[in-house]
C-alpha positions as CSV (number, residue, x, y, z in Angstrom):
1,X,128.1,109.1,106.0
2,X,125.0,107.2,106.9
3,X,124.9,104.9,109.9
4,X,122.5,102.5,108.2
5,X,121.6,101.7,104.6
6,X,118.2,100.0,104.6
7,X,117.2,98.3,101.4
8,X,113.5,98.1,100.8
9,X,110.8,100.5,102.0
10,X,108.1,97.9,102.8
11,X,107.1,96.9,106.4
12,X,110.4,95.3,107.4
13,X,112.6,98.1,106.1
14,X,110.3,100.9,107.2
15,X,109.8,99.6,110.8
16,X,113.6,99.3,111.2
17,X,114.2,102.7,109.8
18,X,111.7,104.3,112.2
19,X,113.1,102.4,115.2
20,X,116.7,103.2,114.5
21,X,116.1,106.8,113.7
22,X,113.8,107.6,116.6
23,X,115.2,105.3,119.3
24,X,118.9,105.3,118.5
25,X,119.1,108.7,116.9
26,X,121.2,107.4,114.0
27,X,121.1,108.4,110.4
28,X,119.3,106.1,108.0
29,X,119.3,106.0,104.2
30,X,116.2,104.0,103.1
31,X,116.1,103.0,99.4
32,X,113.7,101.2,97.2
33,X,113.6,100.1,93.5
34,X,110.0,101.2,93.1
35,X,108.8,104.8,92.8
36,X,107.0,104.6,96.2
37,X,107.3,103.6,99.8
38,X,105.1,100.9,101.4
39,X,106.3,97.8,99.4
40,X,103.5,95.5,98.4
41,X,101.2,97.2,100.9
42,X,101.3,100.4,98.9
43,X,97.8,101.8,98.1
44,X,96.7,104.8,96.1
45,X,93.7,106.7,94.8
46,X,93.0,105.9,91.2
47,X,91.6,108.2,88.5
48,X,88.1,107.8,89.8
49,X,89.1,108.7,93.3
50,X,88.8,105.2,94.7
51,X,91.5,103.9,97.1
52,X,92.9,100.7,95.7
53,X,95.8,98.4,96.7
54,X,98.3,98.4,93.9
55,X,99.5,94.9,94.6
56,X,96.3,93.1,95.6
57,X,94.5,93.1,98.9
58,X,96.4,93.6,102.2
59,X,94.3,92.7,105.2
60,X,95.8,93.6,108.6
61,X,95.2,91.0,111.4
62,X,97.2,90.0,114.4
63,X,97.0,88.5,117.9
64,X,99.9,90.6,119.1
65,X,98.9,93.6,121.2
66,X,102.5,94.8,121.0
67,X,102.5,94.9,117.2
68,X,99.0,96.5,117.1
69,X,100.1,99.1,119.6
70,X,103.3,99.9,117.7
71,X,101.5,100.5,114.4
72,X,98.8,102.5,116.1
73,X,101.3,105.2,116.6
74,X,101.1,105.9,112.8
75,X,97.4,105.3,112.0
76,X,93.9,105.3,113.3
77,X,92.0,102.1,112.4
78,X,88.8,101.0,110.7
79,X,87.3,97.7,112.2
80,X,87.1,95.2,109.4
81,X,86.5,91.4,109.5
82,X,87.5,89.8,106.2
83,X,85.1,87.4,104.4
84,X,85.8,85.4,101.3
85,X,83.6,83.5,99.0
86,X,84.6,80.8,96.4
87,X,82.7,80.2,93.2
88,X,82.2,76.5,93.2
89,X,79.8,74.6,91.1
90,X,78.2,77.9,90.1
91,X,77.6,78.9,93.7
92,X,79.3,81.5,95.9
93,X,80.2,79.6,99.0
94,X,82.1,80.6,102.2
95,X,85.8,79.9,102.4
96,X,87.3,78.6,104.8
97,X,84.9,75.7,104.5
98,X,82.3,75.8,107.3
99,X,78.9,74.4,108.1
100,X,77.1,76.7,105.5
101,X,79.6,75.7,102.8
102,X,78.8,72.0,103.0
103,X,75.1,72.3,103.6
104,X,74.6,74.6,100.6
105,X,76.9,72.7,98.3
106,X,75.4,69.3,99.0
107,X,71.8,70.3,99.9
108,X,72.2,69.0,103.5
109,X,71.0,70.1,106.9
110,X,73.8,69.1,109.1
111,X,74.6,70.6,112.5
112,X,78.1,71.1,113.9
113,X,78.3,67.6,115.3
114,X,76.9,66.1,112.1
115,X,79.4,68.0,110.0
116,X,82.3,66.7,112.1
117,X,81.1,63.2,111.6
118,X,80.6,63.9,107.8
119,X,84.2,65.2,107.5
120,X,85.6,62.2,109.4
121,X,83.8,59.7,107.1
122,X,85.4,61.3,104.1
123,X,88.9,62.1,105.4
124,X,91.7,60.0,104.0
125,X,94.2,58.6,106.5
126,X,97.7,59.9,106.0
127,X,100.4,58.6,108.2
128,X,102.7,61.6,107.7
129,X,101.3,65.0,106.7
130,X,104.0,66.5,104.4
131,X,102.2,68.2,101.5
132,X,99.4,70.7,101.0
133,X,97.3,67.9,99.5
134,X,97.9,65.8,102.6
135,X,96.6,68.6,104.9
136,X,93.3,68.9,103.1
137,X,92.4,65.3,102.2
138,X,93.3,64.2,105.7
139,X,90.8,66.7,107.1
140,X,87.8,67.0,104.7
141,X,88.4,64.3,102.0
142,X,89.1,64.2,98.3
143,X,85.9,65.8,96.9
144,X,86.2,69.1,98.8
145,X,89.9,69.1,98.1
146,X,89.2,68.9,94.3
147,X,86.5,71.5,94.4
148,X,88.1,74.2,96.6
149,X,91.8,73.6,96.9
150,X,93.5,71.8,94.0
151,X,92.7,74.1,91.2
152,X,93.2,77.3,93.2
153,X,96.5,76.2,94.6
154,X,97.8,74.9,91.3
155,X,97.0,78.3,89.7
156,X,98.5,80.2,92.6
157,X,101.8,78.3,92.7
158,X,102.1,76.8,89.3
159,X,102.5,73.2,90.6
160,X,100.3,70.5,92.1
161,X,99.5,70.9,95.9
162,X,101.1,67.4,96.3
163,X,104.4,69.1,95.5
164,X,104.0,71.9,98.0
165,X,104.9,72.0,101.6
166,X,102.0,71.5,104.0
167,X,102.3,75.1,105.2
168,X,100.4,76.5,102.2
169,X,97.0,74.9,102.8
170,X,97.5,74.6,106.5
171,X,97.0,78.4,106.6
172,X,93.3,77.9,105.7
173,X,91.3,76.3,108.6
174,X,88.2,74.1,108.3
175,X,85.3,74.9,110.7
176,X,82.3,72.9,111.8
177,X,80.3,76.1,112.8
178,X,79.0,79.0,110.8
179,X,81.9,81.3,111.4
180,X,82.6,82.8,107.9
181,X,85.4,85.1,108.9
182,X,88.6,84.4,107.0
183,X,90.7,85.3,110.1
184,X,89.9,84.9,113.8
185,X,92.7,87.1,115.2
186,X,92.0,89.4,118.2
187,X,92.9,92.6,116.2
188,X,91.3,92.9,112.7
189,X,91.5,96.4,111.3
190,X,92.3,98.4,108.2
191,X,94.4,101.6,108.4
192,X,91.7,104.3,108.4
193,X,93.5,106.5,105.8
194,X,95.3,103.7,104.0
195,X,98.7,102.0,104.2
196,X,100.6,104.6,102.3
197,X,99.6,107.3,104.8
198,X,100.7,104.9,107.6
199,X,104.1,104.6,106.0
200,X,104.4,108.3,105.4
201,X,103.9,109.0,109.1
202,X,106.2,106.1,110.1
203,X,109.0,107.5,108.0
204,X,108.5,111.2,108.8
205,X,111.7,111.7,110.8
206,X,114.7,114.0,110.2
207,X,117.1,111.1,110.6
208,X,115.6,109.2,107.7
209,X,116.5,110.0,104.1
210,X,114.4,108.2,101.4
211,X,115.6,107.5,97.9
212,X,113.2,105.8,95.5
213,X,113.8,104.2,92.1
214,X,117.2,103.4,93.5
215,X,119.1,100.2,93.0
216,X,121.1,98.6,95.8
217,X,123.9,97.4,93.5
218,X,124.5,101.0,92.4
219,X,124.0,102.9,95.6
220,X,126.3,100.7,97.6
221,X,129.2,101.9,95.4
222,X,128.3,105.6,95.7
223,X,127.2,106.2,99.2
224,X,129.1,105.8,102.5
225,X,127.4,103.8,105.2
226,X,128.3,101.7,108.1
227,X,125.7,98.9,108.3
228,X,123.1,97.4,106.1
229,X,119.6,96.0,106.6
230,X,118.5,94.1,103.5
231,X,114.9,93.1,102.8
232,X,115.2,92.1,99.2
233,X,115.7,88.6,97.7
234,X,118.6,86.9,99.5
235,X,119.8,85.2,96.3
236,X,120.1,88.6,94.5
237,X,122.2,90.0,97.4
238,X,124.8,87.3,96.7
239,X,124.6,87.7,92.9
240,X,122.8,84.3,92.5
241,X,126.0,82.4,93.6
242,X,124.1,79.1,93.9
243,X,121.4,79.8,91.4
244,X,118.1,81.6,91.6
245,X,115.6,80.8,94.3
246,X,112.1,80.2,93.0
247,X,109.6,82.9,93.7
248,X,106.0,83.3,92.5
249,X,104.8,86.6,91.1
250,X,101.5,88.2,90.3
251,X,100.0,90.2,87.5
252,X,97.2,92.6,88.4
253,X,94.4,93.9,86.2
254,X,92.7,97.0,87.8
255,X,89.2,97.8,86.6
256,X,86.8,100.5,87.6
257,X,83.1,100.0,86.9
258,X,80.2,102.5,86.7
259,X,78.2,100.8,89.4
260,X,78.3,101.0,93.2
261,X,79.0,97.4,93.9
262,X,80.0,94.2,92.1
263,X,80.6,91.5,94.8
264,X,78.9,90.7,98.1
265,X,82.2,90.5,99.9
266,X,85.7,91.9,99.3
267,X,87.3,88.8,97.8
268,X,85.9,86.1,95.6
269,X,88.1,83.1,94.8
270,X,87.9,81.1,91.6
271,X,89.2,77.6,92.2
272,X,87.4,75.9,89.3
273,X,87.2,78.5,86.5
274,X,89.0,81.5,85.1
275,X,92.7,82.2,84.6
276,X,92.7,84.5,87.6
277,X,92.7,83.3,91.2
278,X,90.6,85.9,92.8
279,X,88.9,89.3,92.4
280,X,89.0,92.0,95.0
281,X,86.5,94.9,95.5
282,X,88.2,97.5,97.6
283,X,85.2,99.5,98.9
284,X,84.5,96.6,101.2
285,X,87.9,97.0,102.8
286,X,88.1,100.8,102.9
287,X,84.5,101.7,103.8
288,X,84.7,104.3,101.1
289,X,81.5,105.7,99.7
290,X,81.5,106.2,95.9
291,X,79.2,105.8,93.0
292,X,81.7,103.7,91.2
293,X,83.7,100.6,92.3
294,X,87.1,99.3,91.6
295,X,88.2,95.7,91.2
296,X,91.5,93.9,90.9
297,X,91.9,90.6,89.1
298,X,95.0,88.5,90.1
299,X,96.9,86.4,87.7
300,X,99.8,84.3,89.2
301,X,102.9,84.0,87.1
302,X,106.6,83.1,87.4
303,X,107.6,86.4,85.8
304,X,107.9,89.7,87.4
305,X,108.6,91.0,90.9
306,X,109.1,88.2,93.5
307,X,106.1,88.0,95.9
308,X,106.0,84.5,97.4
309,X,108.8,82.1,98.2
310,X,107.8,78.7,96.9
311,X,107.7,76.4,99.9
312,X,109.3,73.1,98.7
313,X,112.0,71.0,100.3
314,X,114.5,71.5,97.5
315,X,114.0,75.3,97.6
316,X,114.6,75.4,101.4
317,X,117.8,73.4,100.8
318,X,119.0,76.0,98.3
319,X,118.0,78.8,100.7
320,X,120.0,77.3,103.5
321,X,123.2,77.7,101.4
322,X,122.4,81.4,101.1
323,X,121.5,81.6,104.7
324,X,124.9,80.3,105.6
325,X,126.5,83.1,103.5
326,X,124.2,85.6,105.2
327,X,125.2,84.5,108.7
328,X,128.8,85.0,107.8
329,X,128.2,88.7,106.9
330,X,129.4,91.3,109.3
331,X,127.2,94.4,109.9
332,X,124.4,93.1,107.5
333,X,121.0,92.0,108.8
334,X,118.6,90.1,106.5
335,X,114.9,90.8,107.3
336,X,111.5,90.1,105.7
337,X,109.8,87.7,103.5
338,X,112.2,87.7,100.6
339,X,115.4,88.0,102.6
340,X,114.6,85.1,104.9
341,X,112.6,83.1,102.2
342,X,109.5,82.7,104.4
343,X,105.8,83.3,103.6
344,X,105.0,85.8,106.4
345,X,101.9,87.8,107.0
346,X,102.2,91.5,107.5
347,X,102.1,91.4,111.3
348,X,104.8,88.7,111.3
349,X,107.1,90.9,109.2
350,X,106.5,93.7,111.7
351,X,107.2,91.4,114.5
352,X,110.4,90.1,112.9
353,X,111.5,93.7,112.3
354,X,110.9,94.7,115.9
355,X,112.7,91.6,117.1
356,X,115.6,92.5,114.9
357,X,115.8,96.0,116.3
358,X,115.9,94.6,119.8
359,X,118.8,92.3,118.7
360,X,120.6,95.3,117.2
361,X,120.3,97.2,120.4
362,X,121.9,94.3,122.3
363,X,124.7,93.7,119.8
364,X,125.5,97.2,118.4
365,X,126.3,100.1,120.6
366,X,124.8,103.5,119.5
367,X,127.2,105.4,117.2
368,X,127.7,108.2,119.8
369,X,129.1,105.6,122.2
370,X,131.8,104.2,120.1
371,X,134.5,105.1,117.6
372,X,133.6,105.5,113.9
373,X,133.5,102.1,112.2
374,X,134.6,101.5,108.6
375,X,132.1,101.5,105.7
376,X,130.5,98.1,104.9
377,X,132.4,96.6,102.0
378,X,130.5,95.6,98.8
379,X,129.8,91.9,98.4
């Protein structure tokens, strides 16, 4: 008999497994469909001995000291500030758009004040900012929107930015200075030995049993447990009762080249050309020294594992139906990007998991302090 069945060994499930096992002393069965822990943050050494991210680049950044300190129990860190270039009109230009982006693209010599005026002259007035198109054109105008955002966003999500919630492009700021960092968070680091090693240390506890290549639908009929933490797609948990929620997936092409470097930065975006959205070169992220280099090309698709909930009003309405079912469940907690249908960063998922653990501690007495409860019934 396990006290907890946790579905999904990514950040949400692993953090909760560690907290419950170490702080409450309860037995946890952690399962995952995939043959590895770490979820989408899983990294590995390829045949050439280069550390790569199996599911595309994962850059850790946060403003939360509590989240950073928590994860620091399981890893040392390598300082890293992420920089991205976009290939636009045959040039590699900084993204987010900044002073250098505009000056180089248009052959100008603006200062910060001049760029603010330049943006203001091109911005389109929008009374109510609702869509991803609204966000950009109301800030920098139509031309930069077409060059940097429309093509990339349409490839990434499979629909026009005008049909997506404003939250998508609102994640990318616009700057009037020369700051070319993609993120400005207080804590910007990469796990010194990779994400997989971080997860291994996090889950190294005698109260945690891990079963990989294990399906929730099957194991819930075979194993006795008292409570469930579920981090998979919420619609799948309820057997798609109201239909499938739209998720966007990715296809990855991993390539190793017989040369030390290919790109000047870790990630280059392709908003105007190519079928892929971006190319990642991992040695920038890891600091690894190697005579070869490895790249990943990302191709967005509607097929495959769910990665990103698609932020549209009608999708949120459908999610709310599943959320109502979830709230009615006893002894089941829904945590993470797929289970709560939110586009979270890694640190936000960790924060949500830690907050869920605090709520569990308030609502559920430790097993040793109460009588044995019945096994959670299958849905």
